[in-house]
N, C-alpha and C positions, 0 to 999 in steps of 0.2 A: 917755664921759669919766668917769674915776674921780676922786673927791675923797678926800683922806686927812683923817682926823680925829686927834685926840690919842689916841684909843683904839687906833689902828693902831700907835702907837709904844710901847705898853706892853711887848710882848715884848722890844724892844731895851733899854728901861729896866730890865726885870727881869734880863736877861742881864748887863748892865753892873753892876748892883747885886750880883748873885750873884758875878760874877768879882772885883769889888773887895772884897766881904765875905769871900770865900774867901781871898784873898791876905792881907788884914788879920788874919783869924783864924789863919791858918797862922803868920804872923810872931809874933803875940801868944802863941800856944800854945808855939811853939818857944822863944821868949824866956823864957816862964814855966817850962817843963819842962826846958830844956837846962841842962847843967852850967855852973857859974860859977867854975871854978878859974882863977886868974890866977897867972902866974909871969913872971920876967924873960925867959925864952926864948920863951914864948908871946906876949908883948907886942911882940917885935921885928918889924920889917918884914921880909917874906920875899918875894923875887922870884927864882925859878929857882935858889935855893941860893947866890946870890952876895950878899955883904954890900955894901950900898950905901955908896958913898964919894963925897963931893963934893956939888955942887949938882945938883939934878934939873932945874933950869930952863936947860938948854942950848939955845941957839937953833938951830933947824933951817933949812936952806937953803930958799928959796922954791921951788926946783926940785922938792923932795920933794913939796910940796903940789900943785904944778902937774901932776906926773906922776899923782898920786892923782886929781885932778879930771878929768884927761883920760881916765884909765882908767874912771872912773865914767861919763863922757860917752859914750865909745865902747862901753861895756858895756851901757848902757841901750838902745842901738839894738836889741839882741837881743830885748828885751821887746816892742818894736813889730814886729819881724819875725816872731816866732813866730805870733801870731794872724793876721797877713797870709798866712803860708804855709799855715796850716790852712784859711783861708777864701778861698784864691786863686781857685778856680773860681767861687764865688758873686759875687766882687767884679768879675770881668771885666777888661776893658781899663782901665776907670777906676781900679780898685785898683792895676793894674800901673803905670799912669802916675803915680799919686800916690807909690807906693813908689819909682819911678825918680827922682822929684824929691827925695824924702827921702834916698835913697842918694847922689845926686849932691851934695847939700849936705854930707853926712857925709864923702864922699871929698874934696871941696874943702877942708873944714875940716881933714881929716887931712893933706893936702898942705901946707896953710898952717902947721900945727904942725911938720911936718918941715922946711919951708923956714926957719922961725924957730928951728930947732934946739931945740924944746921938749922933745924926748924924749932928747936927748943928756945922758948923765950924766958929770959931771966928777970 
């Protein structure tokens, strides 16, 4: 049985401090050394070369967000399937059975979404 002490976490703390310090120092140095020329054209908002007109707070359809969430949901399954496929032989029938349950639940959920017309775009 291994017990961990606070000394074991020093490398993690040091790496975190080094990363945060590097980012802060880079931002400070670039802000200090960078040019500070301001003009009307440089201060304009720029997005893809098109001048923005109107209100930016246009409401989106809930369907847009539903499709995005469903994409993430069904895309994350690959994250679980890759390690399973790599370790398929070591896991044996038990791993096959558990992945079968997982895939069955995903397929049932997918058919539910199709039945509720969650993926149809109007």
